[in-house]
Residue, then its C-alpha position, 0 to 999 in steps of 0.5 A: m705695278g710691275v707685271g713680270a720678270h721682264i718689265a719695270w714701270f719708272d715708280e719702281i726704278g732708280l740709279g741704283d738699278r742701272a744694270q737692269v734698267g740702263g742708263k735712261g731708264g735709271s734716269l728716269g724712274e730717279l726723276k720720277r722718285a724724286g717728284i719730278a714730272v716725267p711722262p709715264g712708262y716702263v722698261v723692257k728689262t735687260r734680262a729679255f735682252e739676255r734671254l734674247l742674247e742666250s738663243l743667239e748664241r746657240e746659234a752663233p757667237v754675238r758678244a765674241a764676234v764683236a770682241a774679235v773685231s779690230p777697231g781700226d778695220l772699218a770693213g770688218v766693224t761693218a760687216c759685223s754689225r750688218a750681220l749682228r743686227r739682221r740677226v736680232e731684228e729677225a729674231e723672235l722674241p721669248g714666249e714671255v717678254l712677248e706676254e708681259l711686254s703686251i700687258a704692259q703696254e695695255r696698262l699704259v694706254r689706259g683702256g685702249t686709247a690709241q697712246p703713241v709712245a716714244v721706244r727708246s734704247s737704255a744701254t747699261t753703257e750709258d753715261a758709265a764713269e769710263a766713257s759717255f755713250a749716250g746717243l750711239q743707239d736708236t730711239y724712235l718716236w710716235i710709235k702707235d701700233p702694239a706690233e710696231i711697238i715690238r718690232r722697234v723694241r728689237s731694233c733698239w736692241a739691234s742698235l747696240y750693234s750699230v757700226e758706230s757703237i761697236s767702233y766706240r766700245r772697240k776702240l775704248g777696249f770695252p769688255e762686251e759681257r757688261v754690254a747689254m741693253a734695256v728699252v724704254v717705252q714712253s708716253m709721247v709728249d705732244a710738245r708745242t716746245a721742246g728742248v734741253m738745258f744745262t745746269r752749268s754753261p755748255t761753253t764756258g763751263d761756268r756753274s752760276v748758270v743755267t742754259i736753256e735751249g728750244a724751239w717749237g715741236l718736238g725735241s729731236a729738232v734740236v737734239g738732231g741739229e736741224v734746227t737752230p734753237d733759241r738760247w737763254v742763259l739765267g743766273k741760277i740762283t738770281g734768275e736774271i736772264a744774262v742771254r736772250e737769242i731768239s733764233d730763225k726757226l725754219i722747220e719743227h718736229v710733229p707727229a705724222a698722220r700714220g706714226g712717227v716725227e715729220a718735219v715741217a715749215v714754221a709759219e712766218e710769224r712764229r719763227r722769230m717769236p720766242c718759244l718759251s715765256d719768261a714765267e716758263l723760262q723761271e719754271l725751268r730754271t726751278l725744275a734745272r735747280r732741283i735736279e742738280r740738287h737731287y744728283g749732286c752734279a752738273q746735269d743735261i736735261e731734256w724737257a718739253v711744254d705740252r701743248g695742250s696743258g702747258a705742263i713742262l714735263l722731264l724726258q732725260s737728266r743726265p750728267e754733264t761729262v765735258w766740263s767735269a771731265r776737265d775738272t778731274a784731269p790734273i791741270a800741271k804736274h805737282e811741284e814739290d817746291p811751290l815757289t818753282h811752281l809759281m815761277s814756272i808760271f812766268g817762264t822761268r824756274r827757280c835757280p837751284 
């Protein structure tokens, strides 16, 4: 189904293709391969970004400019970010990239229907083993105009040079030659409810539960912290609902008439209503277990419930990092003598 060297569809890719499609793109392809329902879409591969970068590098350094900035020099990072973002956002797309992107979008909208899409950054550094770069680059929701889609692809590329992203890479000493950006273009879900779920408790690290958080409307309100979501904790195996916290959900994110997203007040009668039924909770739990088994490790998952059909669709799945990092950290210095170690726990040492 591919349309050229610079575009890949979800069913053509997986986690092994992250160097070409980034973390988010690889994850969506992997979910699709596993038979999980995801909204249709494609990825503008890193090759397109590299083509643009090559043309910019001929005029003035880009990667070397970032590598020369001191991570503690906020003024220097800010100036570098401002200059590089402007250069990327104002650059013309190579002709081949523009043509392939236009063809892909025509296929995605299924015959010319005004199909709103999400344009989402998918950096190659996302979910890296050394660090998590997720959330440092831009996402744009409910984009309708084809010209706006092209502009937002450039904006996603440019967000690789945000102050936050540059600062984080420089702080870690992450090599710029390993940094590239793909862009996911994906049909939007007109979400009645959306949120996140964790196959390991985000507060205690408990592996035996699935924690689900959700609110009315698009998931951007939950991810952005603009609404306190409803929260449930379910037994991963039994499905028993151990925690049921229904919040006062004051706002929801909905599609704006001219594209994009707006926050609106939730009607009084819906504010304290649970945004998910018990049947939907169990369906999400089943999906969470299935995805965790597929990846072989705890997952942080974004999901949405379609307003019209009621179908649950997955928008992203990435490895859980907080508790996994703690698991790999040594708890105590290795002791040659086990009894010495045991006695040290109780505040004493074994006599020599």
